[in-house]
Every structure is written in C-alpha cells, then in structure tokens.
N, C-alpha and C positions, 0 to 999 in steps of 0.2 A: 522573525521566527519562521521556521519551516512548517508547512501544513502538508500532510500526506493525503493524497486523493484516493486512498485505498478503497473506501466505501463506494466511491463513484466508479472506480475501475471494476469492482466486483459487480455492481449493478449493471454496468455495460456488458460485461462478460455473460452475466445471467441472461440478459435480454438477447444477446447474439446467439448464445448456445441453447436458449430456451430451457434452462434448467437451473436449479439452485446451486450456488457455489458456496461451499463452507470453508471456514478456516482450516478444518481438517484436510480438505482437498488441496488447498493452497500449501499447507504445511508439507503434505506428502509430495507435492510437485516441486517444492523449492528447498526443503530441508530447514525452513524457518519455523521456529516453534510457534504454537498457537498463542502463547503469552505475548511474544514479540509482535505478532500480527495484530492482536487485540490492542496493545499499547500504541502501535502505529496508527490504528484506526480511530482511537478515542482519547489519546493523551496529547494535548497541545504542547508543542515544544519537545516532544520525545526525540532523543537522538539515537542514531543507529549507524552502523558501518556501511561503507560503500559496497561490500559484498552482499549485504541484504538488499540494498537498492538495485544492484545488478540482477539478482535472482528474481526480484519482483518484476523488473522490466522485461526480463526474458519470459516469465510466466504469463504476463499480461500482453506480451508483444507490443510494448509501448516504449516511448522515449522517456528520459528522466524528467523532462518538463511536463509530461502528462501525469507522472507519479507524484511530483512535489511542486509546491507553489511557495514562493517567498512572500510572506505577509509582513508588512511593516509593523513594528512594535508600537502600539498606540501610546505607550508611556514615554516615547522618545520624540 
C-alpha cells in the first residue's frame, strides 16, 4: 500500500517558513483540489495520478520518495 507523507511535508514546510501552510495555499500553488489533498493526507490506500504527485513534489521541492512510502500490506 502507498502511504503519502503529505502531513509530514506540510509540517516541515511550516517549520522552515515559520508560518501555517493550509490546503487552500497548496491548492492555489498546485491546482490540486482541497478534497484531493485531504484524501491524500488521511485516506489509507488512496490512489491518484502521477500529475498530482509531480505537482506536490514541485510545490514541496522534494523527491517522490519523500512524498510516498510503500508500506507492506499486513494481510499478505
């Protein structure tokens, strides 16, 4: 299963920029809807397209492995 590290990236950006980062700000900067951002941050196993991943990597100035983590399915 894919785990998105969106909350951690937001926290790091907030710390570095010393200001609160909202989904509205990310949405305006990336064109990704607030609903999609919320689902990425809180819905395990949520799937999205590579265009969304690319926009987030550009916004957070991170690599794909900083944005996502592969977590083994405990049922397998």
